[in-house]
N, C-alpha and C positions, 0 to 999 in steps of 0.2 A: 632810809626807807627805800625799798626796791621800786624801780619804775614799773608802771603797769604796761603790759603788752596787750594791745587791743586787736582782736581778731574779728574781721568782718566775714562771717561764715555764711556762704550763699549757696542755695540750691541752683542748679543750672536752669536756663530758660526752657520754655515749652518746646516740645517736639511733636511730630505727627502722632507718634505712639502715645504720648501724654494725652492728646486730644481724644484718642480712641480708647483710652483706658486699658492699654495692654501692658503686660509685664515686660519691662525692657531693662532689667538690671545689667546684664552683661552684653546687651546688644549695642553695637556702635552706631546709634542713630544720631543724625545731625539735628541742630536746632531748626525749627520752622521759622518762617518770616516773623511770626508773632514772638517767638522766643528771642530772636535777634533784637527786636524792638524792645522787649522787656529788659534785656541785658544792657542795651544802650541807655535806657532810662535810668537804670541803676548806676551805670558809669557816670552819668551826669550828676547823680545824687552824691556819689563818693569823690567826685573830682577834687573837692577842696579839703579832703580828709587826710592829706599827707600820707597816703598809702605808699609804702616803700618797696613792697614785694608782693607777688601774686603766685599762688600755688593752686594746682588743679589736679583732679583725677585725670588719668590718661584717656578716658573715654571722650569721644569727639564733642559731645554736647557740653561737657564741662570745660574742655579746652577752649572751645569757641567762646563760651560765656566769659571765661577768665581773660581771654585775649581782648574781647570787646571792652570789658570793664577796665582791664589793665592799661589799655591804650588811652582811655580817658584820664586815668590817674598817672600815666607815665611810669608805670610799675612793671618791671620785667617779670615774665611768667616762667615757672618751672612746674614739671609734672611730678606727682607722687603716687605710686601705684596703690599705696595703702588707702587712698581716698576714693577708690573706685566703688561703684555701687554693688550691693549684694547681688549674687548670682541666683537666679530662680531655676537653674537647671533646665529640665525639659518643659517647664512652663513658659519659657521665654517666647515672647511674641503673641501669646494667647491672652484673651480677655479674662477677667475674673469669672464670668459666667461659663466660659469654655473650660476653665480649669476645674470649677466646681462640678461640671458635668462629666468630664473625662477622668479626673483624678480625685474623686469625692473623699476617699479616706485620707489621702495626703493633705488635701485642702483643709479638712476638719482638724487634723492634727496641727497644721500650721496656724490656723486661726486661734486654736487654744493656747499654743506656746510657740510663737515664732522666734523666740530667743534661742532655744536649744534644738528645735526641729528644723530640718532642711529637706526640701523636695529632692527627688532623685537627681543627682548631678549638680545640686545647688549648694548654697552656703546657709549656715545658721547665723543668727544674730551674734552668737558667741564668737564665731569665726571672723565675722566682720570687725567686731571690736578688737580682736586680737591683732589685727593689722592696722586699723584706722587710728586707734588711740595712740600707739607709738609714733605713727606718722605725724599726728597733730602735735604731740609732745616735742618731736624733733624740730618741727617748724617753729614752735614757740621758743624753744631753747636757742635756735639760730637767730632769732629776731627779738631778743629781749629788749623791752622798752620801746618797741616800734609799733606801727600800725600796719597790719598785713591782711591781704585778701586770701581767703581759702574757698575754693569752689568745689563742691562735692554733690551728693545725691540725696534723695528723700530719705531712704531707709538709713543710710550711713550717717547722715546728720542727726536723725532722731536717736539713733543708738549712741552717738557721741554725746549728745545733750543729756540723755538719760544717765550715762556713766558719770559725766562731769558734775551733774547736779544731784546725784544720789537718788535718782528715781528708779524704781524697780524696772529694769530693762525688759522684763517679760511682757510688760504692757506698753511697749513703745508704740505699737500700731494703734492702740486704743486711745492714747492720751495726747499724742503730739501730731500735729499736721505740719506740712511744709509745702507751700505754694510754689509754682514755678518762679524762678528768679526772685525768691524772697530773701530778705536780709535778716540775719541774726547777728547780734553783737555780743561778744564775750570779752570780758576783761580778765586777764590772767595776772595773778600775783605769784610769780614762780611758774614752774612747768605744769602743775596739776591743780592748783587752787584757782577756780574760775567762778566768775559772777556773771549771770545772764542779764544783760542790760536792755536787750531788744529781742523780740521773738517773732518770726514768721511775718515780717512787715513787708507789705507790697504797696505802700502809699506812693511810691515813685511811679507807679503805673495804674493804680486803681484807687478810686475814692473809698470803696467799701471792701473789707476783707471777704474772701469767698466763704461760703458756708462749709464748715469742715465735715459735716456728717457723711457725705458721700465719699470722703477720702480717708476715712478711718476704718478700722477693722469692724466687720459685721458681728463678731463674737459678742461684743458688748450688748447688742440688741437682741441676741438670740433668746428664745424661750428656754429656760433651764429644765422645763418639764417636757 
């Protein structure tokens, strides 16, 4: 029987743009003090989990999160470009309200189908999966039977989970949330057969989960008439 590979799949800690609710997919924003504290709390949680390697998106907020957690686990860190966040093109740095006001048609199309639609200069969910899924597969194949840390981003993680679990990825923004510095646990039996053991858990720094409604797509609540 093949040994199980356990992946601790983590969203990076909070940033100032996270607090302001701004699109920051391709923007290289650093962790806030809160985000560093969140990552440190998760590092303490994973300290005894025998993590042997850490991988991160090359964006600074993910790299710093992985370094903080990796230091607690004594796990060396490597970057993988495929794990970076979805690019929102000319929406980057704007709030949701600003995008709705300035790019109303684009925003409506993205809300309806964020998997195949991309704003001008940005990426679709399809494009993200085309790079992120092979990156995760390579990481798993390189570390078969081990426990590994993978630090990525909100949209990228939600798209990966949708694909691995057979969820319709067109609804990834409606159905899945990811809090800052949250922990997801995936067990892999081989490179593609995955079982979700834990989802969006932040008990290392908060007693109660955050309310997801404000963090999901507004399309779900729109009046169809």
